[in-house]
C-alpha positions as CSV (number, residue, x, y, z in Angstrom):
1,M,0.0,0.0,0.0
2,E,2.9,2.3,0.7
3,G,4.2,1.9,-2.8
4,I,0.8,2.7,-4.3
5,G,0.7,5.8,-2.1
6,I,4.1,6.9,-3.4
7,F,3.1,6.3,-7.0
8,L,-0.2,8.3,-6.6
9,E,1.8,11.1,-4.9
10,G,4.2,11.0,-7.9
11,I,1.3,11.4,-10.3
12,S,-0.1,14.2,-8.4
13,K,3.2,15.9,-8.1
14,A,3.9,15.4,-11.8
15,F,0.8,17.3,-12.9
16,G,1.5,19.9,-10.2
17,L,4.9,20.5,-11.7
18,I,3.6,20.7,-15.2
19,L,0.8,23.1,-14.3
20,S,3.1,25.3,-12.1
21,S,5.7,25.5,-14.9
22,D,8.5,24.9,-12.3
23,P,11.6,26.6,-13.8
24,E,14.0,23.9,-12.9
25,I,11.8,21.1,-14.2
26,L,11.2,23.1,-17.3
27,R,15.0,23.6,-17.8
28,I,15.6,19.9,-17.3
29,T,12.8,19.0,-19.7
30,V,13.9,21.4,-22.4
31,L,17.5,20.2,-22.2
32,S,16.4,16.5,-22.5
33,L,14.4,17.3,-25.6
34,E,17.1,19.5,-27.2
35,V,19.9,17.0,-26.6
36,S,17.9,14.0,-27.8
37,M,16.5,15.7,-30.9
38,V,19.8,17.1,-32.0
39,A,21.5,13.7,-31.4
40,T,18.8,12.0,-33.4
41,L,19.2,14.4,-36.3
42,V,23.0,14.0,-36.3
43,G,22.6,10.3,-36.1
44,A,20.2,10.4,-39.0
45,A,22.3,12.7,-41.1
46,L,25.2,10.2,-40.8
47,G,23.3,6.9,-40.6
48,M,20.9,7.3,-43.5
49,P,23.4,8.1,-46.3
50,L,25.8,5.4,-45.0
51,G,23.0,2.9,-44.8
52,F,21.9,3.7,-48.3
53,L,25.4,3.3,-49.7
54,I,25.9,0.0,-48.0
55,S,22.6,-1.5,-49.0
56,S,22.3,-0.2,-52.5
57,R,25.8,-1.3,-53.7
58,S,27.3,-4.8,-53.7
59,F,30.9,-5.1,-52.5
60,H,33.2,-7.6,-50.9
61,G,32.6,-7.8,-47.2
62,R,29.2,-6.1,-47.1
63,S,27.8,-8.9,-44.9
64,L,30.5,-8.3,-42.4
65,V,29.9,-4.5,-42.4
66,V,26.2,-5.0,-41.9
67,A,26.9,-7.5,-39.0
68,I,29.1,-4.9,-37.4
69,I,26.5,-2.2,-37.7
70,N,23.8,-4.5,-36.3
71,T,26.1,-5.3,-33.4
72,F,26.6,-1.6,-32.6
73,M,22.8,-1.2,-32.6
74,G,22.8,-3.0,-29.3
75,V,26.0,-1.7,-27.8
76,P,25.7,-0.9,-24.0
77,P,25.3,2.9,-23.5
78,V,27.9,2.9,-20.7
79,V,30.5,1.6,-23.2
80,V,29.7,4.5,-25.5
81,G,29.9,6.9,-22.5
82,L,33.3,5.5,-21.6
83,V,34.7,5.9,-25.1
84,V,33.4,9.5,-25.4
85,Y,34.7,10.3,-21.9
86,L,38.2,9.0,-22.9
87,L,38.1,11.0,-26.1
88,L,37.0,14.2,-24.5
89,S,39.1,14.0,-21.3
90,S,42.0,16.4,-20.8
91,S,44.4,13.7,-21.8
92,G,42.3,12.4,-24.7
93,P,42.7,13.2,-28.4
94,L,39.7,15.5,-28.4
95,G,40.5,17.1,-25.0
96,F,41.4,20.4,-26.7
97,L,37.6,20.9,-27.4
98,R,37.0,21.3,-23.7
99,I,33.4,20.0,-24.0
100,L,33.4,17.3,-21.4
101,Y,30.6,17.8,-18.9
102,T,28.6,20.0,-21.3
103,P,25.4,19.4,-23.3
104,Q,27.7,19.1,-26.4
105,A,29.3,16.0,-24.9
106,M,25.9,14.6,-24.2
107,I,24.8,15.1,-27.8
108,L,28.0,13.4,-29.1
109,A,27.3,10.4,-26.9
110,Q,23.7,10.1,-27.9
111,A,24.6,10.6,-31.6
112,L,26.9,7.7,-31.4
113,L,24.1,5.6,-30.0
114,T,21.5,6.7,-32.6
115,F,23.8,6.5,-35.6
116,P,23.9,2.6,-35.8
117,V,20.2,2.4,-35.1
118,V,19.3,4.7,-38.1
119,C,22.0,3.1,-40.3
120,G,20.9,-0.4,-39.5
121,L,17.2,0.2,-40.1
122,T,17.9,2.1,-43.3
123,I,19.9,-0.9,-44.6
124,S,17.0,-3.3,-43.6
125,S,14.4,-1.1,-45.3
126,I,16.4,-1.0,-48.6
127,L,17.2,-4.7,-48.6
128,A,13.5,-5.5,-48.0
129,L,12.6,-3.7,-51.3
130,D,11.4,-5.7,-54.3
131,P,14.7,-6.7,-56.1
132,S,12.9,-6.0,-59.4
133,L,12.7,-2.3,-58.6
134,K,16.5,-2.1,-58.3
135,E,17.0,-4.1,-61.5
136,T,14.6,-1.9,-63.3
137,L,16.4,1.2,-62.2
138,K,19.7,-0.3,-63.3
139,S,18.4,-1.4,-66.7
140,L,17.2,2.2,-67.3
141,S,20.8,3.4,-66.6
142,A,19.2,5.9,-64.2
143,P,21.5,8.6,-62.8
144,R,22.6,7.7,-59.2
145,L,20.9,10.7,-57.7
146,W,17.6,9.9,-59.4
147,E,18.0,6.2,-58.4
148,A,18.7,7.3,-54.8
149,A,15.6,9.6,-54.8
150,I,13.4,6.7,-56.0
151,L,14.7,4.2,-53.4
152,L,14.5,6.7,-50.6
153,K,10.9,7.6,-51.5
154,E,10.0,3.9,-51.4
155,I,11.5,3.4,-47.9
156,R,10.2,6.7,-46.4
157,V,8.0,4.8,-43.9
158,G,11.1,2.8,-42.9
159,L,13.1,6.0,-42.5
160,I,10.5,7.4,-40.1
161,T,10.5,4.2,-38.2
162,A,14.3,4.6,-37.9
163,L,13.8,8.1,-36.5
164,I,11.3,6.9,-34.0
165,A,13.6,4.1,-32.8
166,A,16.6,6.5,-32.6
167,F,14.7,9.2,-30.7
168,G,13.4,6.5,-28.3
169,A,17.0,5.3,-27.7
170,A,18.2,8.9,-27.1
171,I,15.5,10.2,-24.8
172,S,15.6,7.2,-22.6
173,E,19.4,7.0,-22.3
174,V,21.0,7.6,-18.9
175,G,24.4,5.9,-18.5
176,A,26.3,7.6,-21.3
177,I,25.1,11.1,-20.6
178,M,25.7,10.7,-16.9
179,M,29.3,9.9,-17.6
180,V,30.0,12.7,-20.1
181,G,27.5,15.3,-18.8
182,G,28.1,15.0,-15.1
183,N,24.4,15.6,-14.1
184,I,25.2,19.2,-13.2
185,L,22.2,21.0,-11.8
186,G,21.0,23.8,-14.1
187,Y,23.5,22.8,-16.9
188,T,23.6,19.1,-17.9
189,R,20.9,17.5,-15.7
190,A,18.5,15.7,-17.9
191,L,15.2,13.9,-17.1
192,T,16.8,10.4,-17.0
193,T,19.7,11.5,-14.8
194,A,17.5,13.5,-12.5
195,I,15.2,10.4,-12.1
196,M,18.3,8.3,-11.1
197,L,19.5,11.0,-8.7
198,Y,16.1,11.4,-6.9
199,T,15.6,7.6,-6.8
200,N,19.0,7.1,-5.1
201,T,18.3,9.9,-2.6
202,G,14.9,8.3,-1.7
203,E,12.8,11.1,-3.3
204,F,10.6,8.6,-5.0
205,A,7.6,10.8,-5.6
206,L,9.7,13.4,-7.4
207,A,11.4,10.6,-9.4
208,I,8.0,9.2,-10.5
209,A,6.8,12.7,-11.4
210,L,9.8,13.2,-13.7
211,G,9.3,9.8,-15.1
212,I,5.7,10.7,-16.0
213,I,6.9,13.9,-17.6
214,L,9.5,11.9,-19.6
215,L,6.8,9.5,-20.8
216,I,4.5,12.3,-21.8
217,L,7.3,14.0,-23.7
218,S,8.4,10.8,-25.4
219,F,4.8,10.0,-26.3
220,A,4.2,13.4,-27.8
221,V,7.2,13.3,-30.1
222,N,6.6,9.6,-31.1
223,L,2.9,10.3,-31.7
224,T,3.8,13.1,-34.1
225,L,6.3,10.9,-36.0
226,T,3.8,8.0,-36.1
227,I,1.1,10.2,-37.5
228,I,3.4,11.3,-40.3
229,Q,4.4,7.7,-40.9
230,M,0.8,6.6,-41.2
231,K,0.0,9.3,-43.7
232,Y,2.9,8.2,-45.9
233,R,1.8,4.6,-45.6
234,K,-1.7,5.4,-46.8
235,R,-0.3,7.1,-49.9
236,R,1.5,4.0,-51.0
């Protein structure tokens, strides 16, 4: 019964925080959204073109490359956080950038997590296309840009799915951004890291409140992308 009481208190506090527009909660929420969206866009900007190139061209070792990308789709976030930390630390090769414990470091870590997700799903979408379509485009000696435009149009639903999956991975991530962001109040504290902090300090109601806000935020973004996805699917 005590657990139910804490949960109900968390729900009540969540809506109270939302309605009161608490400055700190608003800052944490905005940072989480900005970091995750930018990281998703960076991951997509890198992953979609690479995924297209890998899947639309036959070359020796392609299966190995695809296997490596699929493996990185499930890489533990703490491993990514460790790599980024070592790269950005004062003794690391990118230490001169001085962005460790900043939102930029958090974006870099999340981008490395979203990149293989977008790349892998792009590859899967193109490989799932009817082979006759690719053969037809080749027989017409279509320019590569025109061929790319046709293929990307055919997999547009899959690309939106990739964005949904990548954003979900980014917004829910905690280990990597904790390591490279430092969970600094008013600067790098995100919703997931704040939830972890408040849970560890026994402030369960506040942790639940932030968890609800995170779910609402994630649902709103994913709902928007899903509506766009369904509209494209109906046009096919």
